[in-house]
N, C-alpha and C positions, 0 to 999 in steps of 0.2 A: 504494499499499500504506499510505500515511500515514507513511512513515519518511523522514527526511531528516537527514543529519548537520548538526550546527549549523554555520552559516557565521560566527557571530560570536565563536567561541572556538577557540583552537588546541588540536588533539588531543594535541600534544606537551607543551606546558607549561601549558596552561589559561588563558593570557593572552587578553585580548580582541583581536579582529582587526576593524579597520575594513574596510569594503567594498573600499577601495583597498589593503588589506594582504593580500588573498587572492591568492596566486600558485600555490599547488599543493595537491594532495590526496594523502594518504599511503594507499595501498592496504594497507600493512602494518598501520597503526593504525586505519584506517576513518574518517578525518576530514581536516579542512583544517588546514594548517600555517601558522604565522606566518612572517615572513621570517627571523627568527633560527633557528628550528627547521629551516627548510629549508636554511639555510646550513650547518648541521652535521648532516647525516643520520647516523643510527645505521647499524650494520652491516646490509647488505642492504636498505637503505632507498632508496638512490639509484636503483636500477632499479625500484623499486615506487612511484615517485611520478608522478602525472599533472600536468603542467604546464598551468596555465590562462593563456591570453592574455586580453587586455583585453575581448574580446568575450564570452568565457565568464563573466567576472567581472560584466560589465554585465547579462547574462542573469540571473545569480544574484540581483543586486540588484533588478532590475526585477520578477522573477517571484516574489520572496519573499511579497508580500502577495496574489498572484493565485491563483486556483483553477486546476485542471488545464487546463480548457477555455480559459480566457483565456491561460494560459502557452503553450499550443500556438500561439497567434497571433503570438507574439514570434519574429521571424526571426533566424537565426544564420548566420554564415559557416561554411563546411565545417570549418575547423580548430577553431573554437569547439565545433561540434556533436560532432566526434570526441572531444575531451577530456571533454565532459559525458556522452557515451555511455559512455566508459570508467568514469566515476564511477558512473553508473547501473548498469552491469553488476556493479561491485564491491559496491554496496549490496544488490543483488538476491541476489548469492551469499552475503552476510553474513545476509540474512533467512532463506534456506532453509538455511544452514549447509553449503554445499557447491557445487561447480560444477554448472551446468546445461548439457546438450548444446546447447540453443538459444543460450545465451550463448557457449559455446566457439566455435560456428560464427560468430556475429556478431563476435567479436573479430578473426577473420581479415579482416573488411571494413575495420577501422579502420587 
């Protein structure tokens, strides 16, 4: 769809995030969090955060300059894939401004 939350700035405070500084995604705010913002979550934030492991972060770094077809060739471990799927589902729901039945069904798989 051509939409991707910025991976180089924190959705919480706006500070720059280096690739090795990405550790989580806020479903509440719709973007990536720096370590400081992740360490002090707001009310309702803790359960609405997707934790990213090193594999998911490497995937984001590696695929940033790639097109969709090339990005599909980059392999992921199951845990990294599950975290990134959760983020994709969140982004899709934001784009259509509400939950989708197919996405709700897919969430049960994660």
